[in-house]
C-alpha positions in Angstrom: 94.8 116.3 91.2 94.9 115.4 94.8 91.1 116.5 95.5 90.5 114.5 92.1 91.8 111.3 93.7 89.8 111.8 96.6 86.8 112.1 94.4 87.7 108.7 92.8 89.1 106.7 95.9 86.1 104.9 96.7 85.3 103.8 92.9 89.2 102.7 92.6 89.5 100.7 96.2 86.3 98.7 94.5 83.5 98.3 95.1 83.0 97.7 98.2 79.6 99.1 100.4 80.9 100.7 103.8 80.4 98.8 107.4 80.7 99.6 110.8 82.1 97.1 113.2 79.6 95.4 115.6 80.8 97.5 118.7 80.4 100.8 116.8 77.1 102.0 117.9 74.6 102.4 115.0 73.6 105.5 113.8 69.8 104.7 113.0 69.4 102.4 116.2 71.6 104.6 119.0 68.2 105.5 120.7 66.8 102.5 120.7 66.6 99.9 123.7 69.4 97.4 123.4 67.3 94.7 123.1 66.3 92.6 120.2 63.2 93.8 119.1 64.2 97.5 119.3 67.2 96.2 117.2 64.9 94.9 114.7 62.8 98.1 114.3 65.8 99.8 113.9 66.5 97.9 110.9 63.1 98.4 109.1 63.5 102.4 109.9 66.9 102.1 108.3 65.2 100.9 105.1 62.5 103.2 105.3 64.8 106.0 106.2 66.7 104.9 103.4 64.3 104.7 100.7 63.4 108.5 101.8 66.2 109.7 101.2 66.8 107.8 97.6 63.7 108.8 96.1 64.7 112.8 97.0 68.0 112.1 95.1 67.8 114.1 91.7 68.8 110.6 89.8 65.5 109.5 91.0 63.8 112.0 89.5 64.6 110.4 86.1 61.6 107.6 86.0 64.2 105.3 83.8 66.1 105.3 87.4 63.3 104.7 89.4 63.1 100.8 90.1 67.1 100.9 89.9 67.2 102.7 93.1 64.5 99.7 94.7 66.9 97.0 93.4 69.5 99.2 95.1 67.9 99.1 98.5 67.2 95.3 98.2 70.6 94.7 97.5 71.9 96.9 100.4 69.9 94.8 102.9 71.4 91.6 101.4 74.5 92.6 101.6 74.2 94.3 105.3 72.8 91.4 106.6 75.2 88.6 105.2 78.3 91.1 106.9 76.4 92.3 109.8 74.6 89.3 111.1 75.8 86.2 109.0 79.8 86.8 109.0 81.9 86.2 112.6 86.0 87.3 112.7 86.5 84.2 114.3 85.1 81.6 111.9 85.0 83.6 108.9 83.2 82.9 105.4 84.2 85.3 102.1 80.9 86.8 101.6 81.1 87.6 97.4 79.4 90.7 95.4 77.4 88.6 92.7 74.6 89.4 90.1 72.5 89.6 93.7 74.6 92.4 94.9 75.7 95.2 92.4 77.8 98.2 94.5 80.2 100.4 94.3 80.6 100.4 90.5 81.2 96.5 91.1 83.4 95.0 88.0 81.7 92.6 85.5 84.9 90.9 85.4 85.9 90.6 88.9 84.7 88.6 91.4 84.9 90.2 94.9 85.4 87.9 98.1 85.4 90.0 101.4 85.2 88.9 105.3 85.7 91.1 108.3 88.6 90.0 110.4 90.3 90.9 113.4 92.8 93.5 113.4 96.2 91.7 114.6 95.0 88.2 114.7 96.4 85.4 112.2 94.6 84.3 109.1 95.0 81.8 106.2 93.8 82.6 102.6 94.1 79.6 100.5 92.6 78.2 96.9 93.1 78.0 93.2 93.7 80.6 90.5 92.1 78.6 88.3 90.8 80.6 85.3 91.2 83.5 86.5 94.2 85.3 85.3 94.7 87.5 88.0 94.0 87.8 91.9 95.0 90.7 94.5 94.5 90.9 98.2 93.7 94.1 100.2 93.4 94.9 103.7 91.6 97.7 105.1 91.3 99.7 107.7 87.7 100.7 108.6 85.7 102.8 105.9 88.3 104.2 103.3 85.6 104.3 100.8 83.3 107.0 102.8 87.2 108.8 104.1 87.1 107.2 107.2 90.3 104.3 107.2 92.8 103.6 104.9 94.3 100.9 103.0 96.3 98.2 105.7 98.1 96.2 103.4 98.4 94.6 99.6 99.9 91.6 98.1 99.6 91.8 93.9 99.8 88.9 91.9 102.8 89.9 90.9 104.3 88.8 94.0 102.0 85.6 95.1 103.5 82.3 94.5 101.8 79.6 93.2 101.8 75.8 93.0 102.2 74.1 89.9 98.3 72.9 90.1 97.9 76.9 90.3 97.2 76.5 93.9 98.1 79.2 96.5 98.4 79.5 100.6 98.5 83.1 101.9 99.2 84.2 105.5 98.0 87.6 107.4 99.7 88.3 110.9 101.5 90.6 112.5 104.8 88.7 112.3 106.6 87.9 109.4 105.6 84.7 107.6 107.6 82.7 104.8 106.1 82.7 101.6 102.7 84.7 100.7 102.8 86.9 103.3 100.3 90.3 104.3 101.7 92.3 107.5 98.7 93.1 109.7 97.8 95.4 113.1 95.2 96.4 115.6 93.3 98.6 113.3 92.9 96.5 110.0 88.9 95.2 110.1 88.6 93.4 106.5 90.4 91.7 103.7 89.1 91.2 100.1 90.1 89.2 97.6 89.6 90.0 93.7 89.9 87.5 91.2 90.1 89.1 87.6 88.4 87.1 84.6 89.7 89.1 81.5 88.4 86.1 79.2 84.9 84.8 80.3 85.1 81.4 79.7 83.5 78.0 80.8 86.4 77.0 82.7 86.8 75.4 85.9 87.1 78.9 87.9 89.4 80.3 90.8 88.3 79.1 94.4 89.0 80.9 97.4 88.4 80.2 101.4 89.8 82.0 104.7 90.3 80.4 108.2 91.3 82.1 111.4 94.4 80.6 112.3 94.1 78.2 115.3 90.3 78.2 115.1 90.0 75.4 112.4 89.0 72.8 114.9 87.0 75.1 117.5 83.5 74.7 118.2 81.7 78.0 117.3 79.8 79.1 120.2 75.4 79.8 119.9 75.2 83.4 119.7 73.9 85.6 122.4 71.3 87.9 122.9 73.7 90.9 123.1 75.4 90.0 120.2 72.4 89.5 118.3 71.3 92.6 119.1 74.7 94.2 118.1 74.4 92.3 114.9 70.9 93.7 113.9 71.8 97.4 114.9 74.9 97.3 112.9 73.2 96.0 109.6 70.2 98.8 110.2 73.7 101.4 110.0 74.9 99.2 107.8 72.0 99.3 105.3 71.6 102.8 105.2 75.1 103.9 104.7 75.2 101.6 101.8 72.2 102.9 100.2 73.0 106.6 100.5 77.0 106.7 100.1 77.2 105.5 95.8 74.5 107.2 94.6 75.6 110.4 96.5 79.2 109.5 95.3 78.1 109.5 91.5 76.2 112.9 91.7 78.9 115.0 93.5 81.6 112.9 91.8 80.9 112.5 88.3 77.7 114.2 87.5 78.6 117.6 89.2 82.0 117.4 87.9 82.2 115.4 84.3 80.5 117.2 81.5 78.2 114.3 80.4 80.0 112.6 77.3 83.4 113.1 78.2 85.9 111.0 80.2 88.6 112.4 82.5 91.9 111.6 82.2 94.0 108.3 83.0 94.8 108.1 86.9 97.4 105.7 88.7 95.3 104.5 91.6 98.8 103.5 93.2 99.5 106.2 94.9 95.9 107.0 96.6 95.0 103.9 98.2 93.9 102.2 95.3 95.4 98.8 93.7 98.8 98.9 93.0 99.3 99.1 89.4 95.5 100.1 88.3 95.1 103.1 86.2 91.6 104.3 85.9 89.4 106.9 83.9 85.9 107.5 84.3 83.0 109.7 82.8 79.1 109.7 82.3 76.8 109.5 79.5 73.7 111.2 78.6 72.3 109.5 75.2 69.2 110.2 73.3 67.3 107.1 71.3 69.3 107.6 67.9 72.2 109.1 69.6 75.8 106.7 70.8 78.8 107.5 72.8 81.9 106.4 70.6 84.5 105.7 73.4 88.1 105.2 71.9 90.8 103.3 73.4 94.4 101.8 72.7 96.2 99.0 73.8 98.6 99.2 76.5 101.0 97.3 78.7 98.4 96.5 81.1 98.1 93.3 81.6 94.3 93.4 82.2 92.1 96.4 80.3 88.1 96.8 80.4 85.2 98.8 79.8 81.5 99.1 81.8 78.9 100.8 82.4 77.0 101.6 85.5 73.5 103.3 86.6 72.9 106.4 88.5 73.1 104.2 92.2 76.5 103.3 91.2 75.2 99.5 90.4 77.1 97.5 87.5 74.1 97.4 84.7 73.2 93.8 83.4 76.2 92.1 82.5 75.4 88.7 82.1 72.7 88.3 80.2 73.3 91.7 78.4 76.9 93.3 77.3 77.1 96.1 79.8 81.0 95.4 80.2 83.7 94.2 77.7 87.8 93.7 78.1 90.2 94.0 75.1 90.2 90.2 74.9 86.1 90.0 74.2 86.7 93.4 71.6 87.6 93.5 68.1 90.0 96.0 67.4 90.1 98.2 64.1 92.0 98.5 61.1 93.8 102.0 63.0 94.8 99.2 65.7 92.4 101.2 68.3 89.3 99.7 70.0 85.9 101.3 69.2 83.3 100.9 71.9 79.6 102.3 71.0 77.3 102.8 74.4 73.9 103.3 73.1 70.4 101.9 74.1 69.5 100.0 70.8 71.9 97.6 69.3 73.8 99.6 66.3 75.1 96.5 64.4 78.9 97.3 66.0 81.4 95.0 67.1 81.9 96.8 70.6 78.4 97.6 71.6 77.7 98.4 75.2 74.3 98.1 76.3 73.1 100.5 78.3 69.9 98.6 78.9 67.3 101.1 78.1 68.9 103.9 80.5 69.6 107.3 78.8 71.8 108.2 81.7 74.7 106.3 83.6 78.6 106.4 84.7 81.5 104.7 82.4 84.3 103.2 84.0 87.7 102.4 82.8 90.4 99.9 84.5 93.8 99.0 83.2 95.7 96.9 85.4 98.8 95.2 86.1 100.4 98.3 84.8 104.6 99.0 85.0 105.6 102.4 84.7 103.4 104.9 82.8 100.6 104.9 80.0 101.4 107.5 77.3 98.7 110.5 76.9 98.4 109.2 73.3 97.3 106.0 74.4 94.6 107.5 77.1 90.5 106.8 76.2 88.7 109.8 74.1 84.9 109.8 73.6 82.7 111.5 71.1 79.0 111.7 71.3 77.3 111.0 67.4 74.2 110.5 65.9 73.4 106.5 65.4 73.3 106.9 61.4 76.7 108.2 61.3 78.8 105.1 63.4 79.8 103.9 60.0 82.1 107.2 59.2 83.4 107.4 62.4 84.4 103.8 63.3 87.3 102.4 60.3 86.0 98.6 59.7 82.3 99.5 61.0 81.0 97.6 57.7 82.0 94.5 59.7 78.7 94.3 61.9 77.5 91.6 64.2 74.3 89.6 63.5 71.6 89.0 65.5 72.8 85.6 65.8 75.9 86.8 66.9 74.5 88.6 69.8 72.7 86.0 70.9 75.7 83.5 70.9 77.6 86.2 73.0 75.4 86.6 75.1 74.9 82.6 76.0 78.3 82.3 76.5 78.1 85.2 78.8 75.4 83.7 80.7 77.1 80.5 81.3 80.4 81.9 82.3 78.5 83.5 85.3 77.0 80.7 85.9 80.2 78.7 86.1 81.9 81.7 87.9 79.3 82.1 90.7 78.3 78.2 90.8 74.6 78.6 90.1 
């Protein structure tokens, strides 16, 4: 069990790609002269090396995964430049994993806000919950998703106090602070805030901001030559690690472990560094054009319950203009009380279709958040591969099929929600 938890920890920690602190020498650039030109060369070399390694991976040998490899590299570049070059722990601004940056099994129902912070320093996070159902705040030490570091602190939704208008503020400090507070220490390196949206509405989304306490009115100094060099070297290392860690994770911890078209049992992640109250199940799919994977789940005491598909680079499949994810609030229950999700390339007419976006192979993730106590084994999800033509016999109430107009309406609603949520 411990070995299995170590396998799934990076996904449970959610979806962050690794970073290195600026003072940590970059592997890709450690032999490069410490100047701006050499640092940029190291970044270019890192991109080229990442492409070489991705092309040698088993996933790249599948033609329908090759474009995804290059999308993953581009996302890794965007993420690494934002994190290594743009961010400043003294004058922090949250960066967001959104449709541009899909990494680490990113959840379509969550907005992730991340910032580098200085260990032991005081920070204030503030905002409004808006149409998000839940938020959670977590501190990290180093890179726990690569086995280097761990969780440095956590504040879950049930313990956050909100104003009548949904406003909140959370303090991160070494000394205890009144109200919402997370204790920090000298080895803390980053903070992540998750906003969770089980219902995709076009209502006012949540907002989130961060300040280093005492720096709100200070003039930000110009970046020095030495700092810029270090940031570019950090980006070089960041690109390579981000681009390679997730497909390797999928290959060794999912494809080599799971039998295709099956699911693992539910795992409580709170004891292994995951979110408090989060349970997860996972698996892989491998389907022909005339096949479907039927995943059966049951309602539970979880405050949020969702399912999604990812490609073999561990990037979420298109969710704003496609339906590769669903929550129980977006799903139709069958007459027997269960939810039946149909993973397939083409529209099977089933209410809870999970669109593979044309790919034959990928990853399945199921999340259950806000769980108090246990989820009994009778409520664990299961999977069964069937022929598309056999779906009416497998799914109770299948005759309540959806039309093309229904699909169009749902996709329009999903697109609008993503536009509102990301302010794009």
